[in-house]
C-alpha positions as semicolon CSV with decimal commas, in nm:
position;residue;x (nm);y (nm);z (nm)
1;M;-4,332;15,251;2,508
2;V;-3,981;15,029;2,485
3;S;-3,734;15,219;2,418
4;F;-3,425;15,034;2,228
5;I;-3,104;15,082;2,216
6;L;-2,984;15,331;1,919
7;P;-2,815;15,187;1,621
8;G;-2,557;15,514;1,671
9;N;-2,448;15,377;1,966
10;S;-2,330;15,061;1,816
11;A;-1,977;15,189;1,642
12;T;-1,682;14,934;1,749
13;G;-1,394;15,071;1,596
14;G;-1,125;15,361;1,648
15;Y;-1,073;15,539;1,950
16;D;-1,194;15,374;2,268
17;V;-1,259;15,593;2,597
18;A;-1,214;15,391;2,932
19;N;-1,406;15,587;3,182
20;S;-1,716;15,811;3,230
21;L;-1,854;15,921;3,558
22;R;-2,185;15,853;3,694
23;F;-2,336;16,191;3,868
24;N;-2,652;16,083;4,137
25;S;-2,915;16,370;4,107
26;G;-3,004;16,261;4,522
27;S;-2,711;16,298;4,615
28;T;-2,579;16,624;4,429
29;D;-2,330;16,492;4,295
30;S;-2,100;16,738;4,082
31;L;-1,763;16,870;4,025
32;S;-1,647;17,233;4,103
33;R;-1,377;17,471;4,024
34;T;-1,295;17,841;4,079
35;P;-1,060;17,980;3,802
36;S;-0,757;18,205;4,029
37;S;-0,797;18,443;3,704
38;A;-0,982;18,516;3,439
39;S;-0,903;18,470;3,049
40;N;-1,021;18,458;2,719
41;R;-1,391;18,541;2,779
42;R;-1,475;18,576;2,439
43;T;-1,393;18,267;2,269
44;F;-1,426;17,898;2,359
45;T;-1,501;17,561;2,306
46;I;-1,706;17,381;2,552
47;S;-1,699;16,943;2,489
48;M;-1,891;16,699;2,618
49;W;-2,040;16,327;2,638
50;F;-2,370;16,258;2,830
51;K;-2,577;15,992;2,867
52;R;-2,887;16,078;3,055
53;S;-3,022;15,897;3,373
54;S;-3,266;16,123;3,477
55;L;-3,524;16,335;3,316
56;T;-3,627;16,594;3,504
57;S;-3,465;16,789;3,825
58;D;-3,570;17,094;4,027
59;N;-3,606;17,444;3,846
60;G;-3,709;17,248;3,547
61;Y;-3,317;17,245;3,402
62;S;-3,078;16,968;3,477
63;A;-2,714;17,128;3,479
64;L;-2,452;17,006;3,253
65;F;-2,188;17,294;3,274
66;T;-2,210;17,650;3,452
67;A;-2,054;17,945;3,531
68;S;-2,174;18,165;3,836
69;S;-2,290;18,527;3,848
70;G;-2,543;18,428;3,576
71;D;-2,594;18,028;3,542
72;S;-2,432;18,084;3,190
73;G;-2,377;17,693;3,083
74;I;-2,534;17,411;2,879
75;F;-2,840;17,284;3,068
76;L;-3,095;16,985;3,020
77;N;-3,512;17,150;3,017
78;N;-3,711;16,907;3,217
79;D;-3,907;16,885;2,825
80;G;-3,591;16,734;2,696
81;T;-3,468;17,013;2,478
82;L;-3,117;17,113;2,542
83;E;-3,022;17,503;2,608
84;W;-2,710;17,727;2,596
85;Y;-2,751;18,003;2,832
86;E;-2,580;18,343;2,875
87;A;-2,704;18,662;2,991
88;S;-2,658;18,824;2,654
89;G;-2,748;18,536;2,457
90;Q;-2,983;18,204;2,437
91;L;-3,040;17,868;2,193
92;D;-3,304;17,689;2,298
93;T;-3,319;17,333;2,086
94;S;-3,648;17,260;1,926
95;R;-3,602;16,898;1,933
96;V;-3,547;16,676;2,253
97;F;-3,313;16,454;2,390
98;R;-3,467;16,206;2,619
99;D;-3,338;15,819;2,494
100;V;-3,185;15,674;2,879
101;S;-2,958;15,441;2,634
102;A;-2,829;15,718;2,398
103;W;-2,492;15,908;2,453
104;Y;-2,477;16,239;2,287
105;H;-2,200;16,477;2,256
106;V;-2,257;16,801;2,286
107;V;-2,001;17,109;2,155
108;V;-2,060;17,488;2,208
109;A;-1,853;17,715;2,021
110;F;-1,874;18,051;2,153
111;D;-1,688;18,345;1,969
112;T;-1,844;18,676;1,984
113;T;-1,548;18,876;1,785
114;Q;-1,790;18,744;1,506
115;G;-1,919;19,039;1,303
116;T;-2,215;18,780;1,185
117;A;-2,453;18,721;1,530
118;S;-2,553;18,366;1,434
119;N;-2,188;18,303;1,397
120;R;-2,099;18,376;1,779
121;V;-2,233;18,093;1,949
122;K;-2,295;17,768;1,708
123;L;-2,429;17,470;1,902
124;Y;-2,358;17,128;1,817
125;I;-2,493;16,747;1,858
126;N;-2,341;16,458;1,783
127;G;-2,119;16,654;1,496
128;V;-2,428;16,814;1,340
129;Q;-2,508;17,239;1,381
130;E;-2,827;17,253;1,543
131;T;-2,994;17,561;1,339
132;V;-3,367;17,499;1,465
133;F;-3,409;17,668;1,804
134;D;-3,744;17,768;2,000
135;T;-3,536;18,053;2,165
136;E;-3,258;18,199;1,949
137;T;-3,071;18,517;2,073
138;Y;-2,700;18,573;2,034
139;P;-2,471;18,797;2,251
140;S;-2,326;19,122;2,081
141;E;-2,028;19,164;1,939
142;N;-1,679;19,147;2,137
143;A;-1,922;19,081;2,446
144;E;-1,798;18,874;2,793
145;G;-1,944;18,578;2,869
146;L;-1,860;18,418;3,245
147;I;-1,676;18,056;3,146
148;N;-1,355;18,127;3,241
149;N;-1,417;18,440;3,476
150;T;-1,321;18,417;3,817
151;G;-1,664;18,310;3,914
152;K;-1,730;17,933;4,041
153;H;-1,749;17,692;3,758
154;A;-1,926;17,338;3,788
155;I;-2,008;17,028;3,626
156;G;-2,301;16,839;3,716
157;V;-2,524;17,136;3,942
158;R;-2,561;17,494;3,909
159;A;-2,256;17,668;3,987
160;T;-2,475;17,909;4,229
161;S;-2,669;17,653;4,459
162;T;-2,737;17,281;4,492
163;N;-3,002;17,267;4,232
164;M;-3,035;17,159;3,918
165;V;-2,868;16,882;3,990
166;Y;-2,797;16,614;3,715
167;G;-2,840;16,244;3,667
168;G;-2,663;16,076;3,425
169;Y;-2,320;15,960;3,264
170;M;-2,030;16,213;3,145
171;A;-1,718;16,154;2,966
172;E;-1,474;16,349;2,778
173;V;-1,556;16,683;2,896
174;V;-1,317;16,936;2,747
175;L;-1,305;17,361;2,808
176;I;-1,101;17,469;2,540
177;D;-1,002;17,828;2,615
178;G;-0,918;18,067;2,358
179;T;-1,008;17,922;2,030
180;A;-1,386;17,787;1,922
181;L;-1,330;17,510;1,770
182;D;-1,613;17,266;1,519
183;P;-1,704;16,938;1,614
184;T;-1,442;16,770;1,384
185;S;-1,166;16,828;1,674
186;F;-1,350;16,609;1,919
187;G;-1,514;16,347;1,688
188;E;-1,540;16,206;1,381
189;F;-1,810;16,025;1,147
190;D;-1,731;15,602;1,135
191;E;-1,652;15,594;0,792
192;D;-1,883;15,241;0,747
193;T;-2,147;15,322;0,972
194;G;-2,186;15,678;0,934
195;I;-2,184;15,662;1,308
196;W;-2,067;16,010;1,549
197;K;-1,773;15,906;1,754
198;P;-1,514;16,016;1,960
199;I;-1,125;16,054;1,863
200;D;-0,822;16,150;2,084
201;V;-0,791;16,516;2,231
202;S;-0,502;16,476;2,466
203;G;-0,323;16,691;2,184
204;L;-0,532;16,961;2,144
205;T;-0,416;17,319;2,328
206;F;-0,628;17,360;2,619
207;G;-0,525;17,730;2,703
208;T;-0,483;17,920;3,072
209;N;-0,809;17,776;3,205
210;G;-0,885;17,543;2,986
211;F;-0,882;17,122;3,112
212;Y;-0,967;16,731;3,019
213;L;-1,146;16,565;3,228
214;D;-1,103;16,189;3,179
215;F;-1,236;16,083;3,467
216;E;-0,939;15,786;3,430
217;D;-0,811;15,840;3,776
218;S;-1,062;15,698;4,041
219;S;-0,886;15,855;4,339
220;A;-0,889;16,157;4,174
221;L;-1,215;16,211;3,968
222;G;-1,145;16,570;3,921
223;N;-0,789;16,574;3,751
224;D;-0,710;16,762;3,458
225;A;-0,542;16,477;3,218
226;A;-0,445;16,829;3,019
227;G;-0,286;17,031;3,290
228;S;-0,360;17,151;3,652
229;N;-0,694;17,275;3,588
230;N;-0,844;17,010;3,828
231;F;-1,197;16,986;3,968
232;T;-1,303;16,953;4,316
233;V;-1,508;16,648;4,406
234;N;-1,860;16,674;4,575
235;N;-2,008;16,351;4,669
236;L;-1,831;16,150;4,412
237;T;-1,634;15,834;4,492
238;S;-1,403;15,588;4,286
239;V;-1,717;15,361;4,269
240;D;-1,898;15,628;4,047
241;Q;-1,608;15,566;3,830
242;S;-1,772;15,378;3,527
243;T;-1,677;15,210;3,194
244;D;-1,997;15,258;3,048
245;T;-1,891;15,479;2,783
246;C;-1,956;15,670;2,411
247;T;-1,739;15,378;2,283
248;T;-1,859;15,086;2,487
249;N;-2,206;15,155;2,618
250;F;-2,339;14,908;2,904
251;A;-2,727;14,820;2,939
252;T;-2,904;14,993;3,239
253;G;-3,287;15,030;3,373
254;N;-3,527;15,242;3,128
255;P;-3,737;15,481;3,373
256;I;-3,905;15,574;3,006
257;A;-4,059;15,258;2,983
258;S;-4,114;15,134;3,334
259;Q;-4,333;15,439;3,357
260;A;-4,514;15,332;3,055
261;G;-4,836;15,142;3,253
262;S;-5,146;15,352;3,314
263;A;-5,156;15,238;3,665
264;Q;-4,793;15,312;3,750
265;S;-4,625;15,631;3,879
266;N;-4,281;15,742;4,018
267;S;-4,355;15,668;4,392
268;L;-4,372;15,274;4,281
269;L;-4,095;15,251;4,075
270;T;-3,761;15,460;4,060
271;F;-3,460;15,434;3,949
272;S;-3,120;15,626;4,061
273;E;-2,720;15,603;4,033
274;G;-2,715;15,584;3,649
275;N;-3,075;15,343;3,636
276;L;-2,856;15,061;3,785
277;L;-3,000;15,124;4,156
278;M;-3,389;15,038;4,162
279;A;-3,634;15,063;4,415
280;D;-3,979;14,899;4,346
281;N;-4,328;14,819;4,503
282;S;-4,532;14,597;4,319
283;E;-4,434;14,655;3,988
284;T;-4,197;14,535;3,694
285;G;-3,870;14,738;3,593
286;I;-3,652;14,630;3,271
287;A;-3,346;14,709;3,106
288;N;-3,307;14,922;2,777
289;F;-3,145;14,651;2,606
290;G;-3,362;14,393;2,372
291;L;-3,243;14,063;2,331
292;S;-3,334;13,837;2,051
293;S;-3,026;13,589;1,992
294;G;-2,692;13,503;2,157
295;K;-2,574;13,404;2,470
296;W;-2,570;13,723;2,754
297;F;-2,456;13,755;3,153
298;W;-2,557;14,020;3,411
299;E;-2,584;14,004;3,789
300;V;-2,838;14,181;4,056
301;K;-2,799;14,262;4,429
302;V;-3,030;14,262;4,638
303;I;-3,046;14,553;4,865
304;A;-3,313;14,521;5,087
305;D;-3,613;14,275;5,108
306;Q;-3,618;14,029;4,901
307;D;-3,941;13,838;4,960
308;G;-4,169;13,958;4,680
309;L;-3,835;13,989;4,462
310;I;-3,866;13,806;4,093
311;I;-3,533;13,851;3,867
312;G;-3,605;13,709;3,509
313;A;-3,689;13,858;3,159
314;C;-3,984;13,958;2,972
315;N;-4,088;14,068;2,616
316;E;-4,221;14,381;2,481
317;H;-4,581;14,271;2,506
318;F;-4,531;14,234;2,885
319;N;-4,757;14,465;3,100
320;I;-4,471;14,634;3,364
321;N;-4,760;14,622;3,636
322;A;-4,860;14,266;3,604
323;E;-4,531;14,155;3,859
324;L;-4,343;13,923;3,685
325;G;-4,515;13,596;3,663
326;Y;-4,652;13,615;3,966
327;N;-5,031;13,582;4,013
328;S;-5,126;13,788;3,673
329;P;-4,804;13,697;3,491
330;A;-4,888;13,858;3,158
331;S;-5,221;13,998;3,082
332;A;-5,160;14,103;2,767
333;T;-5,218;13,955;2,381
334;G;-4,862;13,798;2,373
335;A;-4,702;13,828;2,720
336;K;-4,419;13,598;2,793
337;A;-4,214;13,630;3,076
338;F;-3,989;13,419;3,323
339;G;-3,844;13,474;3,654
340;Y;-3,663;13,324;3,985
341;Y;-3,890;13,400;4,287
342;G;-3,655;13,495;4,576
343;G;-3,906;13,491;4,851
344;N;-3,950;13,081;4,843
345;G;-3,710;12,956;4,593
346;T;-3,933;12,858;4,341
347;A;-3,950;12,959;3,967
348;T;-4,202;13,067;3,687
349;V;-4,234;13,054;3,285
350;S;-4,528;13,268;3,203
351;V;-4,734;13,281;2,812
352;D;-5,043;13,516;2,808
353;D;-5,204;13,472;3,090
354;G;-5,071;13,121;3,188
355;S;-4,844;13,092;3,457
356;G;-4,612;12,774;3,579
357;F;-4,475;12,836;3,888
358;G;-4,233;12,546;4,025
359;S;-4,001;12,433;4,261
360;Y;-3,663;12,534;4,160
361;G;-3,383;12,707;4,380
362;S;-3,280;12,846;4,698
363;A;-3,433;13,179;4,849
364;I;-3,335;13,458;4,806
365;A;-3,190;13,686;5,089
366;V;-3,054;14,031;5,115
367;N;-2,718;14,088;5,020
368;N;-2,726;13,793;4,772
369;I;-2,634;13,859;4,451
370;V;-2,808;13,660;4,142
371;S;-2,640;13,582;3,850
372;V;-2,821;13,527;3,554
373;A;-2,711;13,351;3,234
374;L;-2,967;13,358;2,958
375;D;-2,916;13,117;2,650
376;L;-3,082;13,269;2,342
377;D;-2,890;13,037;2,090
378;S;-2,908;12,692;2,164
379;A;-3,186;12,480;2,027
380;D;-3,279;12,421;2,385
381;Q;-3,284;12,773;2,463
382;S;-3,250;12,808;2,844
383;C;-3,166;13,071;3,150
384;T;-2,950;12,968;3,412
385;F;-2,971;13,159;3,783
386;Y;-2,674;13,121;4,017
387;L;-2,717;13,215;4,371
388;N;-2,380;13,364;4,486
389;G;-2,199;13,178;4,251
390;S;-2,391;12,880;4,296
391;S;-2,608;12,745;3,983
392;Q;-2,995;12,647;4,067
393;G;-3,028;12,466;3,753
394;A;-3,091;12,531;3,410
395;L;-3,493;12,640;3,334
396;D;-3,643;12,553;3,014
397;I;-3,766;12,902;2,811
398;T;-3,791;12,756;2,456
399;N;-4,116;12,788;2,421
400;L;-4,097;13,166;2,525
401;S;-3,837;13,318;2,252
402;S;-3,983;13,228;1,904
403;G;-3,748;13,521;1,765
404;E;-3,885;13,784;2,001
405;S;-3,673;14,017;2,218
406;Y;-3,650;13,971;2,579
407;F;-3,565;14,277;2,828
408;P;-3,379;14,190;3,141
409;A;-3,645;14,221;3,437
410;V;-3,667;14,306;3,814
411;G;-3,998;14,248;3,919
412;N;-4,164;14,266;4,313
413;W;-4,519;14,139;4,370
414;S;-4,630;14,253;4,735
415;V;-4,350;14,408;4,932
416;S;-4,343;14,749;4,953
417;D;-3,968;14,856;4,983
418;V;-3,789;14,613;4,725
419;S;-3,394;14,721;4,627
420;T;-3,236;14,623;4,402
421;S;-2,889;14,686;4,199
422;W;-2,829;14,613;3,848
423;N;-2,477;14,473;3,708
424;F;-2,475;14,522;3,334
425;G;-2,116;14,465;3,344
426;S;-2,045;14,870;3,535
427;P;-2,183;14,822;3,887
428;Q;-2,261;15,078;4,068
429;Y;-2,157;14,948;4,357
430;S;-1,787;14,784;4,533
431;E;-1,735;14,505;4,355
432;S;-1,451;14,329;4,463
433;G;-1,517;13,994;4,216
434;G;-1,300;14,111;3,916
435;N;-1,491;13,885;3,687
436;S;-1,533;13,988;3,302
437;D;-1,593;13,814;2,985
438;G;-1,429;13,659;2,722
439;N;-1,400;13,964;2,573
440;G;-1,253;14,161;2,888
441;Y;-1,616;14,315;2,980
442;G;-1,713;14,378;3,270
443;N;-1,667;14,363;3,637
444;F;-1,869;14,036;3,791
445;S;-1,917;13,865;4,127
446;M;-1,864;13,553;3,961
447;A;-1,697;13,349;3,688
448;V;-1,838;13,453;3,314
449;P;-1,959;13,091;3,186
450;S;-1,739;13,021;2,857
451;G;-1,954;13,214;2,613
452;Y;-2,113;13,445;2,777
453;Y;-2,157;13,799;2,741
454;A;-2,192;14,098;2,892
455;L;-2,457;14,342;2,806
456;N;-2,297;14,637;2,623
457;T;-2,314;14,816;2,234
458;K;-1,970;14,587;2,142
459;N;-2,088;14,249;2,251
460;L;-2,399;14,327;2,091
461;A;-2,259;14,436;1,739
462;E;-2,079;14,123;1,752
463;Y;-2,296;13,840;1,900
464;G;-2,656;14,000;1,918
């Protein structure tokens, strides 16, 4: 099933978050800090925005923020639920959070000085308090938690080990030491759309062990923007700083859709690095943005073995096991796809079970960058592929569109270890091109053609 971008990620006005940090679970990316002295362990607030990439982790949990000697903190369970755990209390949500195209905001307000048990821990998602839990136990009055104690605190991994690693993006990570705040200290509902969005938190009082991680300093990703409670960076580098944020949400690959085919398994197609790096064995991976109008631009860098590579797009009826147009291009009623085949420089435009391979451009090599300019607005709709900045010509796709949504896609017809990295504007590899679209979004290898735009929610709201 194709997962569409949530309307709730399309707010365009107000405070802008510049950067997020991309955590790769495979390399155990994390941040850590051990407070030199304990502070308020009865009253504090945690706030963070996150966008998931990997939906599972070892031991059944992905750790967002934890403290040692008991694993106190916020976790994502492999079943998609979110959990606050403390030795003396636990909240497990009944609903799940598995949309890899969505940014979520979580707030935990902890205050054990409250006489009413249910007021001692409050959990909020996107500005609304969670009240329905599968597990619901609260700490005793005046109990002291592990947050703000002198044990190790970790973001993106279990504090007591190197497991329960998180894969995805985080932004605006905040700890308020000494005060239990509600979500309106960190966000607000947009008055036009009703969408929950962030506000500027820099003026809050953070307290002795409190901090504000805005990830804006690429040379010091653990920098505390509110003071000196800096975090140590583990396996993260400047390339992990991202412009994919809770206010400017970029497209990524979609592992939920890629695993929907009955013949598919994780061993055939895997995503990592924020769902931007794809390892492919005879399957097709698609992005999480569907495009039905507008002019759009993205790039694909070939990392390994280009021979079976096909770069293009397909509609939602396309069978992902059909290899994006080679041999069995669609194999499903209503399926449509087009692509640039890298092995010998041919191209295909496919409708249902018919394919139309023909001479197109140059063969693609490892380390080449293929840029894609998709025009869904003109009367003669087309897709132009560029190889290392050189146009390979416009591919006529007029007979395919019919107002349908098309998803950026990368396929592989036979080779066992094709690997590609997608750049929708915030690449996971070092890119020195520095080219952005007309709205200033993106970092691309080649100059973005006039009138074409990077795939993010702000551009979609304006041109999609």
